[in-house]
VMD Tcl script that builds the backbone (N, CA, C; Angstrom):
set m [mol new atoms 258]
animate dup $m
set s [atomselect $m all]
$s set {name element resname resid chain x y z} {
  {N N PHE 1 A 0.841 -1.175 0.000}
  {CA C PHE 1 A 0.000 0.000 0.000}
  {C C PHE 1 A 0.883 1.234 0.000}
  {N N VAL 2 A 0.616 2.164 -0.902}
  {CA C VAL 2 A 1.422 3.376 -1.058}
  {C C VAL 2 A 0.508 4.589 -0.950}
  {N N ASP 3 A 0.861 5.537 -0.083}
  {CA C ASP 3 A 0.055 6.748 0.088}
  {C C ASP 3 A 0.307 7.786 -0.996}
  {N N ILE 4 A 1.583 7.961 -1.370}
  {CA C ILE 4 A 1.951 9.002 -2.324}
  {C C ILE 4 A 2.864 8.391 -3.384}
  {N N ILE 5 A 2.602 8.732 -4.642}
  {CA C ILE 5 A 3.451 8.322 -5.751}
  {C C ILE 5 A 3.826 9.581 -6.519}
  {N N VAL 6 A 5.090 9.674 -6.898}
  {CA C VAL 6 A 5.531 10.800 -7.715}
  {C C VAL 6 A 6.138 10.272 -9.003}
  {N N GLY 7 A 6.088 11.103 -10.033}
  {CA C GLY 7 A 6.671 10.752 -11.313}
  {C C GLY 7 A 8.122 11.176 -11.399}
  {N N GLU 8 A 8.686 10.956 -12.575}
  {CA C GLU 8 A 10.103 11.227 -12.784}
  {C C GLU 8 A 10.472 12.693 -12.609}
  {N N ASP 9 A 9.628 13.603 -13.080}
  {CA C ASP 9 A 9.954 15.032 -12.967}
  {C C ASP 9 A 10.068 15.467 -11.509}
  {N N THR 10 A 9.091 15.089 -10.703}
  {CA C THR 10 A 9.122 15.442 -9.279}
  {C C THR 10 A 10.313 14.788 -8.595}
  {N N TYR 11 A 10.537 13.524 -8.916}
  {CA C TYR 11 A 11.678 12.811 -8.346}
  {C C TYR 11 A 12.984 13.539 -8.668}
  {N N GLU 12 A 13.187 13.869 -9.926}
  {CA C GLU 12 A 14.433 14.530 -10.343}
  {C C GLU 12 A 14.624 15.878 -9.648}
  {N N GLN 13 A 13.547 16.609 -9.439}
  {CA C GLN 13 A 13.645 17.933 -8.824}
  {C C GLN 13 A 13.854 17.883 -7.319}
  {N N THR 14 A 13.506 16.760 -6.689}
  {CA C THR 14 A 13.547 16.709 -5.219}
  {C C THR 14 A 14.412 15.592 -4.648}
  {N N LYS 15 A 15.077 14.815 -5.490}
  {CA C LYS 15 A 15.823 13.643 -5.008}
  {C C LYS 15 A 16.967 13.993 -4.055}
  {N N ASP 16 A 17.439 15.220 -4.070}
  {CA C ASP 16 A 18.499 15.629 -3.148}
  {C C ASP 16 A 17.961 15.935 -1.750}
  {N N TYR 17 A 16.648 16.083 -1.640}
  {CA C TYR 17 A 16.029 16.463 -0.377}
  {C C TYR 17 A 15.208 15.352 0.269}
  {N N PHE 18 A 14.771 14.392 -0.558}
  {CA C PHE 18 A 13.931 13.302 -0.069}
  {C C PHE 18 A 14.510 11.954 -0.501}
  {N N THR 19 A 14.250 10.951 0.310}
  {CA C THR 19 A 14.617 9.584 -0.038}
  {C C THR 19 A 13.404 8.941 -0.691}
  {N N TYR 20 A 13.629 8.312 -1.833}
  {CA C TYR 20 A 12.550 7.674 -2.593}
  {C C TYR 20 A 12.841 6.202 -2.816}
  {N N MET 21 A 11.786 5.426 -2.949}
  {CA C MET 21 A 11.892 4.043 -3.375}
  {C C MET 21 A 11.261 3.951 -4.759}
  {N N HIS 22 A 12.023 3.433 -5.693}
  {CA C HIS 22 A 11.529 3.238 -7.058}
  {C C HIS 22 A 10.504 2.100 -7.018}
  {N N ILE 23 A 9.275 2.397 -7.413}
  {CA C ILE 23 A 8.180 1.426 -7.307}
  {C C ILE 23 A 8.037 0.585 -8.567}
  {N N ASP 24 A 7.971 1.256 -9.716}
  {CA C ASP 24 A 7.682 0.518 -10.946}
  {C C ASP 24 A 7.887 1.431 -12.141}
  {N N ARG 25 A 7.701 0.869 -13.299}
  {CA C ARG 25 A 7.673 1.609 -14.558}
  {C C ARG 25 A 6.296 1.353 -15.152}
  {N N VAL 26 A 5.541 2.409 -15.424}
  {CA C VAL 26 A 4.163 2.260 -15.893}
  {C C VAL 26 A 3.985 2.934 -17.250}
  {N N GLN 27 A 3.017 2.440 -17.994}
  {CA C GLN 27 A 2.665 3.045 -19.282}
  {C C GLN 27 A 1.695 4.191 -19.036}
  {N N VAL 28 A 1.985 5.334 -19.607}
  {CA C VAL 28 A 1.151 6.518 -19.448}
  {C C VAL 28 A 0.577 6.882 -20.815}
  {N N LYS 29 A -0.692 7.217 -20.823}
  {CA C LYS 29 A -1.359 7.593 -22.068}
  {C C LYS 29 A -0.609 8.751 -22.734}
  {N N GLY 30 A -0.358 8.592 -24.022}
  {CA C GLY 30 A 0.319 9.628 -24.775}
  {C C GLY 30 A 1.832 9.481 -24.817}
  {N N LYS 31 A 2.378 8.488 -24.120}
  {CA C LYS 31 A 3.827 8.266 -24.122}
  {C C LYS 31 A 4.112 6.874 -24.673}
  {N N ASN 32 A 5.198 6.769 -25.415}
  {CA C ASN 32 A 5.565 5.486 -26.014}
  {C C ASN 32 A 6.345 4.595 -25.057}
  {N N GLN 33 A 7.071 5.194 -24.127}
  {CA C GLN 33 A 7.879 4.431 -23.188}
  {C C GLN 33 A 7.304 4.549 -21.792}
  {N N GLY 34 A 7.628 3.551 -20.965}
  {CA C GLY 34 A 7.171 3.563 -19.588}
  {C C GLY 34 A 7.765 4.716 -18.801}
  {N N VAL 35 A 7.060 5.109 -17.761}
  {CA C VAL 35 A 7.489 6.201 -16.888}
  {C C VAL 35 A 7.755 5.620 -15.505}
  {N N ASN 36 A 8.887 5.973 -14.928}
  {CA C ASN 36 A 9.214 5.499 -13.586}
  {C C ASN 36 A 8.372 6.235 -12.554}
  {N N ILE 37 A 7.922 5.484 -11.543}
  {CA C ILE 37 A 7.195 6.090 -10.430}
  {C C ILE 37 A 7.912 5.746 -9.127}
  {N N TYR 38 A 7.807 6.653 -8.170}
  {CA C TYR 38 A 8.557 6.557 -6.926}
  {C C TYR 38 A 7.660 6.832 -5.724}
  {N N MET 39 A 8.024 6.230 -4.600}
  {CA C MET 39 A 7.334 6.473 -3.344}
  {C C MET 39 A 8.283 7.250 -2.427}
  {N N PRO 40 A 7.896 8.441 -1.986}
  {CA C PRO 40 A 8.745 9.170 -1.049}
  {C C PRO 40 A 8.712 8.510 0.330}
  {N N LEU 41 A 9.892 8.382 0.932}
  {CA C LEU 41 A 9.996 7.772 2.261}
  {C C LEU 41 A 10.186 8.807 3.353}
  {N N GLY 42 A 10.642 9.985 2.977}
  {CA C GLY 42 A 10.859 11.043 3.960}
  {C C GLY 42 A 12.036 11.906 3.563}
  {N N GLU 43 A 12.298 12.881 4.382}
  {CA C GLU 43 A 13.422 13.779 4.131}
  {C C GLU 43 A 14.731 13.004 4.223}
  {N N SER 44 A 15.634 13.293 3.318}
  {CA C SER 44 A 16.925 12.594 3.289}
  {C C SER 44 A 17.674 12.723 4.609}
  {N N SER 45 A 17.565 13.872 5.240}
  {CA C SER 45 A 18.285 14.096 6.492}
  {C C SER 45 A 17.763 13.228 7.633}
  {N N HIS 46 A 16.574 12.662 7.483}
  {CA C HIS 46 A 15.994 11.815 8.527}
  {C C HIS 46 A 15.975 10.331 8.154}
  {N N THR 47 A 16.568 9.979 7.019}
  {CA C THR 47 A 16.578 8.591 6.565}
  {C C THR 47 A 17.644 7.811 7.323}
  {N N THR 48 A 17.251 6.669 7.861}
  {CA C THR 48 A 18.185 5.840 8.621}
  {C C THR 48 A 19.015 4.964 7.680}
  {N N SER 49 A 20.111 4.451 8.194}
  {CA C SER 49 A 20.949 3.555 7.390}
  {C C SER 49 A 20.182 2.282 7.033}
  {N N GLU 50 A 19.312 1.822 7.929}
  {CA C GLU 50 A 18.494 0.642 7.634}
  {C C GLU 50 A 17.542 0.919 6.464}
  {N N GLU 51 A 16.944 2.103 6.437}
  {CA C GLU 51 A 16.067 2.465 5.322}
  {C C GLU 51 A 16.844 2.549 4.009}
  {N N LEU 52 A 18.042 3.093 4.064}
  {CA C LEU 52 A 18.868 3.175 2.861}
  {C C LEU 52 A 19.245 1.788 2.353}
  {N N THR 53 A 19.523 0.869 3.264}
  {CA C THR 53 A 19.827 -0.506 2.884}
  {C C THR 53 A 18.617 -1.156 2.240}
  {N N GLU 54 A 17.436 -0.927 2.817}
  {CA C GLU 54 A 16.207 -1.470 2.243}
  {C C GLU 54 A 15.976 -0.921 0.834}
  {N N VAL 55 A 16.165 0.380 0.650}
  {CA C VAL 55 A 15.974 0.999 -0.667}
  {C C VAL 55 A 16.962 0.409 -1.677}
  {N N THR 56 A 18.209 0.246 -1.273}
  {CA C THR 56 A 19.223 -0.335 -2.161}
  {C C THR 56 A 18.854 -1.758 -2.552}
  {N N ASN 57 A 18.447 -2.565 -1.575}
  {CA C ASN 57 A 18.077 -3.953 -1.857}
  {C C ASN 57 A 16.818 -4.027 -2.717}
  {N N HIS 58 A 15.886 -3.125 -2.494}
  {CA C HIS 58 A 14.675 -3.074 -3.316}
  {C C HIS 58 A 15.037 -2.725 -4.756}
  {N N HIS 59 A 15.953 -1.788 -4.932}
  {CA C HIS 59 A 16.392 -1.386 -6.266}
  {C C HIS 59 A 17.030 -2.572 -7.004}
  {N N ILE 60 A 17.833 -3.351 -6.308}
  {CA C ILE 60 A 18.471 -4.530 -6.901}
  {C C ILE 60 A 17.405 -5.542 -7.330}
  {N N ALA 61 A 16.424 -5.778 -6.473}
  {CA C ALA 61 A 15.346 -6.721 -6.794}
  {C C ALA 61 A 14.518 -6.216 -7.970}
  {N N LEU 62 A 14.205 -4.925 -7.980}
  {CA C LEU 62 A 13.415 -4.355 -9.064}
  {C C LEU 62 A 14.160 -4.432 -10.396}
  {N N ASN 63 A 15.468 -4.218 -10.374}
  {CA C ASN 63 A 16.252 -4.347 -11.600}
  {C C ASN 63 A 16.226 -5.776 -12.126}
  {N N ALA 64 A 16.273 -6.759 -11.236}
  {CA C ALA 64 A 16.163 -8.154 -11.660}
  {C C ALA 64 A 14.804 -8.396 -12.307}
  {N N TYR 65 A 13.762 -7.826 -11.740}
  {CA C TYR 65 A 12.416 -7.924 -12.294}
  {C C TYR 65 A 12.367 -7.292 -13.694}
  {N N PHE 66 A 12.925 -6.092 -13.843}
  {CA C PHE 66 A 12.928 -5.417 -15.143}
  {C C PHE 66 A 13.705 -6.210 -16.195}
  {N N LYS 67 A 14.741 -6.923 -15.768}
  {CA C LYS 67 A 15.539 -7.745 -16.685}
  {C C LYS 67 A 14.891 -9.106 -16.946}
  {N N GLN 68 A 13.722 -9.322 -16.355}
  {CA C GLN 68 A 12.963 -10.564 -16.481}
  {C C GLN 68 A 13.717 -11.757 -15.900}
  {N N GLU 69 A 14.509 -11.494 -14.873}
  {CA C GLU 69 A 15.181 -12.551 -14.123}
  {C C GLU 69 A 14.233 -12.963 -13.008}
  {N N TRP 70 A 13.192 -13.686 -13.385}
  {CA C TRP 70 A 12.045 -13.935 -12.515}
  {C C TRP 70 A 12.411 -14.642 -11.216}
  {N N VAL 71 A 13.179 -15.693 -11.290}
  {CA C VAL 71 A 13.518 -16.453 -10.079}
  {C C VAL 71 A 14.365 -15.598 -9.145}
  {N N ARG 72 A 15.355 -14.916 -9.695}
  {CA C ARG 72 A 16.210 -14.050 -8.873}
  {C C ARG 72 A 15.384 -12.931 -8.244}
  {N N ALA 73 A 14.524 -12.300 -9.041}
  {CA C ALA 73 A 13.684 -11.219 -8.519}
  {C C ALA 73 A 12.786 -11.725 -7.399}
  {N N GLU 74 A 12.161 -12.872 -7.609}
  {CA C GLU 74 A 11.283 -13.420 -6.578}
  {C C GLU 74 A 12.054 -13.699 -5.290}
  {N N ASN 75 A 13.232 -14.282 -5.412}
  {CA C ASN 75 A 14.047 -14.565 -4.223}
  {C C ASN 75 A 14.443 -13.276 -3.499}
  {N N LEU 76 A 14.829 -12.262 -4.265}
  {CA C LEU 76 A 15.229 -10.990 -3.652}
  {C C LEU 76 A 14.049 -10.295 -2.981}
  {N N PHE 77 A 12.886 -10.306 -3.631}
  {CA C PHE 77 A 11.703 -9.688 -3.013}
  {C C PHE 77 A 11.267 -10.461 -1.764}
  {N N ASN 78 A 11.347 -11.776 -1.804}
  {CA C ASN 78 A 11.006 -12.573 -0.619}
  {C C ASN 78 A 11.958 -12.284 0.534}
  {N N GLU 79 A 13.224 -12.085 0.212}
  {CA C GLU 79 A 14.209 -11.725 1.233}
  {C C GLU 79 A 13.885 -10.359 1.839}
  {N N LEU 80 A 13.481 -9.419 0.990}
  {CA C LEU 80 A 13.073 -8.099 1.474}
  {C C LEU 80 A 11.878 -8.199 2.412}
  {N N ILE 81 A 10.881 -8.987 2.024}
  {CA C ILE 81 A 9.691 -9.165 2.863}
  {C C ILE 81 A 10.071 -9.755 4.214}
  {N N SER 82 A 10.994 -10.696 4.188}
  {CA C SER 82 A 11.442 -11.330 5.432}
  {C C SER 82 A 12.208 -10.347 6.328}
  {N N ASN 83 A 13.084 -9.556 5.708}
  {CA C ASN 83 A 13.919 -8.627 6.477}
  {C C ASN 83 A 13.201 -7.342 6.870}
  {N N TYR 84 A 12.206 -6.938 6.062}
  {CA C TYR 84 A 11.483 -5.681 6.299}
  {C C TYR 84 A 9.996 -5.940 6.166}
  {N N PRO 85 A 9.384 -6.571 7.151}
  {CA C PRO 85 A 7.972 -6.963 7.045}
  {C C PRO 85 A 6.999 -5.784 6.899}
  {N N ASN 86 A 7.397 -4.598 7.267}
  {CA C ASN 86 A 6.489 -3.446 7.145}
  {C C ASN 86 A 6.653 -2.766 5.822}
}
mol reanalyze $m
mol bondsrecalc $m
mol representation Tube
mol addrep $m
């Protein structure tokens, strides 16, 4: 469940001030290529090292998913769920 989602433009303009988790790439009407969407986690100055580790591991799992490395992606996401149940 995600409360707020931002697109690439907002992410690019604010990524130095907020920590984001890359959620997915979605098709948007009127565009030929997918658009990345992000979930803001909070101000960068308040992000913990554990949150940064979770974001890094999520990014690795999502990249495996984008590369269609299904088994690897599933294993990485399951590991994330186990390590970060919330």
